[in-house]
C-alpha positions in Angstrom: -0.1 -0.4 0.2 2.8 2.4 0.3 4.2 1.8 -3.6 7.5 0.4 -3.2 7.4 -2.3 -5.6 7.8 -0.9 -8.8 4.6 -1.6 -11.6 4.8 0.9 -14.3 1.9 1.6 -15.5 0.3 -1.0 -13.7 -0.3 0.8 -10.5 -3.9 1.4 -11.2 -5.5 -1.9 -10.6 -3.9 -3.3 -7.4 -7.5 -2.4 -5.7 -10.1 -4.9 -5.1 -13.4 -5.1 -3.7 -15.7 -7.9 -2.3 -17.9 -9.7 -4.2 -20.5 -9.4 -1.4 -21.7 -6.3 0.3 -21.1 -6.5 3.9 -24.0 -5.2 5.9 -23.6 -3.1 9.7 -26.5 -3.1 11.2 -26.7 -1.1 15.1 -27.4 -4.3 18.0 -30.4 -3.7 19.9 -30.6 -1.4 21.9 -28.9 -1.4 25.9 -29.7 1.3 28.7 -26.8 1.9 30.8 -27.2 3.8 33.8 -25.3 5.2 36.9 -27.1 3.2 40.5 -24.5 5.5 42.7 -21.7 7.5 43.7 -20.0 7.5 46.2 -18.2 10.7 47.4 -16.2 12.5 50.1 -17.5 14.9 52.4 -14.7 17.3 52.6 -11.8 18.6 50.2 -9.8 21.6 48.9 -10.0 23.0 45.8 -7.6 22.1 43.5 -6.2 18.7 45.0 -6.7 15.0 44.5 -10.1 13.1 45.4 -11.1 10.0 45.3 -14.7 9.2 43.7 -16.2 5.4 42.8 -19.2 4.9 40.9 -21.6 1.5 40.1 -23.0 1.1 36.3 -25.4 -1.0 35.6 -27.0 -2.8 32.8 -31.1 -1.7 33.3 -31.4 -2.8 29.5 -33.0 -6.1 28.2 -29.7 -7.2 25.8 -26.1 -7.1 26.4 -23.9 -3.8 26.8 -21.2 -4.8 24.6 -18.2 -3.1 24.0 -15.5 -0.4 24.8 -17.4 3.2 26.5 -15.7 5.7 29.3 -17.1 7.4 32.3 -16.9 11.1 33.1 -17.5 12.7 36.6 -17.8 16.0 36.5 -18.4 18.9 39.7 -21.8 21.0 39.9 -23.4 23.2 41.8 -26.9 22.7 41.4 -27.0 19.0 40.8 -27.9 19.3 37.3 -25.2 18.6 34.4 -24.8 21.5 32.0 -22.0 22.7 30.0 -20.7 25.3 32.8 -20.0 21.9 35.1 -16.4 22.2 35.4 -15.2 18.2 34.4 -13.3 16.1 36.9 -11.6 13.4 34.8 -12.4 10.3 32.9 -12.3 6.5 33.2 -12.0 4.7 29.9 -12.2 1.3 29.5 -9.3 -0.5 29.2 -10.7 -4.1 27.3 -14.2 -4.7 25.5 -16.6 -5.5 28.5 -19.9 -7.9 28.2 -22.9 -6.5 30.5 -25.5 -8.5 31.2 -28.9 -7.0 32.1 -29.2 -7.2 35.7 -24.8 -6.8 36.0 -23.4 -4.0 37.3 -19.8 -2.0 37.3 -17.3 0.1 39.8 -14.8 1.9 38.5 -13.3 4.3 40.4 -11.0 7.8 39.7 -8.3 9.3 41.3 -7.9 13.0 40.1 -7.1 16.2 41.0 -10.3 18.6 41.2 -10.7 21.8 39.4 -9.8 24.8 40.8 -13.8 26.0 42.2 -14.6 28.7 44.8 -15.2 27.2 48.5 -19.0 25.9 48.3 -21.2 22.8 48.5 -20.7 20.4 45.3 -22.4 17.7 44.1 -20.8 14.9 41.9 -22.3 13.7 38.3 -21.1 10.7 36.5 -22.3 10.7 33.0 -21.5 6.9 31.8 -20.9 5.9 27.7 -19.0 9.7 27.3 -18.4 9.0 23.9 -22.0 7.2 22.6 -19.7 3.7 21.7 -22.6 2.1 23.4 -26.2 2.1 21.6 -28.7 3.0 23.8 -31.9 4.1 21.2 -33.6 6.3 23.7 -31.9 5.3 26.9 -29.8 8.1 26.4 -31.2 10.5 28.3 -30.8 8.2 31.7 -27.0 8.1 31.2 -26.2 10.3 34.0 -27.0 11.0 38.4 -25.7 12.5 40.5 -24.4 12.0 43.3 -26.5 12.2 46.9 -24.0 13.4 49.4 -22.8 17.0 48.6 -18.7 17.9 48.7 -17.9 20.7 51.1 -14.9 22.3 49.2 -12.4 24.9 51.0 -9.3 26.6 49.4 -6.0 27.2 52.3 -6.4 31.0 54.4 -4.2 33.5 53.3 -3.8 35.5 56.5 -1.4 39.2 55.7 1.0 39.1 57.5 1.7 35.4 57.7 3.9 33.1 55.4 2.1 30.6 53.3 3.8 27.4 52.1 2.4 24.9 49.7 3.7 22.8 46.3 2.7 24.0 43.0 3.7 21.4 40.4 4.2 21.9 37.1 0.6 21.8 34.8 -1.6 22.7 37.6 -3.0 25.6 39.9 -4.0 26.8 43.4 -7.0 28.7 44.9 -6.1 30.7 48.0 -8.1 33.3 49.9 -7.0 36.5 51.5 -10.0 38.5 53.4 -9.2 41.9 53.4 -10.7 45.2 55.1 -11.3 48.0 52.5 -9.2 51.5 51.7 -6.0 48.7 52.1 -3.0 48.3 49.0 -2.6 45.0 48.9 0.6 43.1 47.9 0.8 39.1 47.4 4.1 37.8 46.7 4.6 34.2 45.2 7.9 33.0 45.5 8.2 29.7 43.7 10.9 27.0 43.4 11.9 27.1 39.9 9.3 26.9 36.5 6.8 29.6 35.2 4.1 31.2 37.0 1.0 33.4 36.9 -0.5 35.5 39.9 -4.1 36.7 39.9 -6.6 38.0 42.4 -10.3 38.8 42.3 -12.5 40.0 44.7 -15.1 37.4 45.5 -14.9 35.2 42.2 -12.8 33.0 40.6 -10.1 35.0 38.9 -9.0 34.4 35.4 -6.4 35.4 33.1 -9.3 37.0 31.0 -11.1 38.4 34.7 -9.1 39.4 37.5 -8.6 42.4 39.9 -5.1 42.3 39.8 -2.4 40.1 37.6 1.1 40.0 37.4 3.3 42.3 35.6 6.2 41.5 33.0 7.2 38.1 31.8 6.0 34.5 33.3 9.4 33.2 35.9 9.5 31.0 39.0 8.8 34.7 41.2 5.3 37.0 40.4 3.9 40.5 42.4 0.5 41.6 42.4 -0.6 44.2 44.1 -4.4 45.5 44.5 -3.9 49.0 44.7 -6.8 50.5 46.7 -9.0 47.0 48.3 -12.5 46.7 48.7 -13.8 44.8 52.0 -14.4 40.9 51.9 -12.4 38.3 50.8 -10.3 37.7 47.4 -9.1 34.7 46.0 -5.6 34.6 44.1 -5.0 32.0 41.6 -1.4 30.2 41.7 -0.7 28.9 38.2 2.6 26.9 36.7 2.6 26.4 33.4 6.3 24.6 33.6 8.6 23.0 36.6 9.2 20.0 38.0 6.5 17.7 40.2 7.5 18.5 43.2 7.9 22.7 43.3 7.8 24.2 46.9 6.7 27.7 47.2 5.7 30.5 49.9 2.7 33.0 49.2 2.9 36.3 51.4 0.3 39.3 52.0 0.9 42.4 53.8 -0.3 46.5 53.3 1.7 48.4 51.7 2.2 51.7 53.5 2.1 55.4 51.7 5.6 55.9 50.1 7.3 55.9 46.2 9.1 52.5 45.3 10.5 52.7 41.7 10.6 56.3 39.2 11.0 55.1 35.7 13.3 56.9 33.9 14.8 57.8 36.5 17.3 60.2 34.5 16.8 62.6 31.8 18.1 64.4 28.5 17.8 67.4 26.8 14.4 66.4 25.8 11.8 68.7 25.9 9.4 66.7 27.7 10.1 63.8 30.3 7.2 61.0 30.8 8.3 59.4 34.2 6.1 56.7 35.7 6.1 56.4 39.2 5.1 53.6 42.2 4.1 53.2 45.1 1.3 52.8 47.8 -1.9 54.6 48.9 -1.6 57.9 46.5 -4.4 59.2 46.8 -6.7 60.9 43.8 -5.7 64.3 45.1 -1.4 63.4 45.2 0.4 66.1 44.0 4.1 65.4 42.3 7.0 67.3 42.3 11.1 67.2 41.3 12.5 68.8 44.4 16.4 69.6 44.8 16.6 71.1 48.3 17.3 75.1 48.7 17.6 75.1 44.7 14.4 74.8 43.2 10.9 72.9 42.6 9.0 72.1 39.6 5.4 71.0 39.1 5.1 68.4 36.0 3.3 69.7 33.0 1.0 67.2 32.8 0.5 64.4 35.6 -2.6 61.7 36.2 -3.2 59.7 39.3 -4.4 55.8 37.6 -4.7 54.3 41.0 -3.6 54.2 44.4 0.1 52.7 43.1 0.8 54.4 39.9 0.9 57.9 38.8 2.1 59.6 35.6 3.7 62.7 35.3 4.9 64.9 32.5 7.7 67.3 33.5 
């Protein structure tokens, strides 16, 4: 079939067909159903969890073939596209599940990153529709009777939190703060490249956030929330690469008023110098001046307080 034999002009007759056709029919429909799901009472977002469930053949004919089951995390026990996939158990060999027979599947997987709360586990059997069930496909899913209480680690202001962030995984943390502070969160990573995001009262991501790391991917990252609102901020740390065991340290602190950086810190003989001033707790009415003691004071021709951590001035 790879054309390795030289045949000249005789290549066109290398294909043959059977004299009689082969008819392929669907087998009679069977009926797979999820009868029971065993879940832990407590779990941590982004950590390992072990689930068990039982699938039975409620039909009148055997269920034969290879099929897969998938487990999802649901906040309302009703499956929809917003439910997060926990994992899939693939069939390793063909099954012949007779009417009334059942099997038990076990899944050890990492929980998806979700906000703390009470969730149900939904299992969908024959997820890729490999077994003909006809009109019985609608009953292939079930929700766990017991709920799972999912929590996230608390990050206290001023107290370092040590954890592990393996490559390709993410972790979620919660920090509760008062209003009107400048909050700084640092991630000290062992190696690899990490991302860092924060969002008030909701799950942060690379699209939706109140604060995000600046610059390139690196093992160490810093984010600052210019002016906090009273409540809980959720902090997402994501490792895009790194070893399987990657220790990290997270720290949260309130930054006092001050200037931490001026860019650029020198100007030439051009007409204007555009300066970005970084710091903390800048008031909306902050005044910027360039001062040489006992010589002169210069106000900028234009300036703008972007937020409590950044001011842009033109001298």
